[in-house]
N, C-alpha and C positions, 0 to 999 in steps of 0.2 A: 504494499499499499503507500502509496507517494506521499508525502506530508507537503501539502500545500498552504498557501495564508488563508484560504477558506476554512481548512481543516481547522488552522490553529484558532481562528477567529471562531470557527464553531466552539471548540472546546474549551475557550475563554469565556464564551457566553453562556457555556451550560454550567460550568461551575459556577460564574458570577450570579446567574439565577437560583442554583442551589444553595449557596451559601446567603445569600438575601432571603431567599424565602424561610430558611431554617432561624435566620436571625429574625424575621417578621414574627412568627410564632413562639420564640423562646426569651425574647426580651421583655423586661419587666415594666418598660415605661411604654404608655401607649404612642405617643408621638413618636418616639423613635419607631415604634412597629409599623406605623402609616410611612414613615419613611424608608425603610425598608422594602416595604409594599412597593411604594415609588419607583425605587432601583429593579426589583424584579419585575415590574411593568416595562420600565425602560430596556432590560436586557430581553425579553419577550420581542419587543420593537426592534431591538438589533437583529435576533433571529429572523423575523418575518423581514428585513430589510436584507439580510444575507441570501435569505432564499429567492428573493428578488420579487416580493410580492410589496411594492412602495405602497399601495394605496390600503393595505391592511395595516404595515406598519404604521403609517400616517394617523391611520383611525386610532391604533393601540395608543399612540403619543397623546392625540388630543382627546380621544373620550375618556380614556381610562386614566393615565397618566395625568392628564390636565384636569378632569372634571372629577371624575371618583374620588381621587385620591385630595383632593381640595375638600371636596363636600365630606369626606371621612375626617380630615384635620378641622375641619369646621364646625362638625357635630361633635369631637371630641374636645374640642376648646369651648363651647358653648356647655356642654355637660358637667365639664368637670375642669379640674386644672391640670397646668401643663405638668408639673411634680407628681401628679397620681402615679400610684403603682399599682400593679394589678396584684392578685394575692399573692403573697409571699412563700408558703408552702403550698405544695397540692397533697391530697391524702395518698396515702401508699395504694390503695385499691384503684383510684384514678389514673395514677402514675404507671402501675402496672398494665390497666388496660391498654393507654397509649404505646407504652411499649410493647405489648401484644399484637395491637393493629399495626404496628408500624413492621414488624417483623413478619406477620402475615401478608402483608401488603409486598414487602420487600420479597418475600417468598414466590408470591404469585405474579410479580411483575418478570423476576427471574426465570421461572418456568415457560412463561409465555415466552420469552426474548428465546431462551435456547430452543425450544419447541417449534418456533416460527421459521419457515423457509425462506429465504429474504430473496428475491430477484434483482439482481444485477441490471440497472437500465443505463442504457446510453445515452439516452436522449434529455439531456437535466436544463434544455433550455425553458424558462420559466413562461408562463402562459399569462400575458398580463391583457386582462378586460379592460374595455373603455370605462371611464368613471361615469358617463353619461348613462350607460346600460345599467352599471351597478344600483346607480343612483333610480333609475325607472323601476326594476326591479324590487327594489329594496322598499320604496315608497308606493307602489303599486296599490291599487284595491282589488286586484286580481284575485285570481284563486291562490298563488303564491305569493301575492305581496304582503309585506310586513308592517301594512301603515297602521293597522288597530293595536297590537303589540306594541309599535313603537308610541303610541298616543298614550296607551295604558302605563309603561314603563315611564312616561316622563310625566304623567300625574300622580305616580307613587313617588318620583322622586319629588315632585312639587308638595305632598303631604309630608314626607322626611322634612322638606327643608322647615315646613312650618310645624311640625312638630317639634323640632329642634328649638326654633324661636320658642313656643309657649313654655317648654320644661326652662330655657333661660331667664323669661320673664318672671318665672314663679322662684327664683333666688333672686 
């Protein structure tokens, strides 16, 4: 196997995403956890750009890294202080259950990876679809359009913002 720049960048992004994901769930400070989540989302966008999916990488940065993480930080800072810590100690049963679920998931992933017959492809050119086509298919009201779920999620996010403001006003 020849080591190319793409391979090195892929492995760097994979390690970066893995480390940031672990730090997201293990850190005790909530704002740091949201920051590590932001780094994880940026790394995922880097993988999309590496694969040649520029539209998907741009959406990852604008929607998730830009909007959702800002909403998380906004909600955290409205409902609690910046220095708030999560629960200091976990019960032993919860720790063992989490460890068991992690080991079980790793065994399943390892089994699937070893038993799968991977096919070598020679044509690795990315297929880029026009952004106008993506927009029309996503926000159409046709059979496979996503206009109704898009509007439902926007109303849900608006309700979350209003709920955060209500909680903040009670203090």
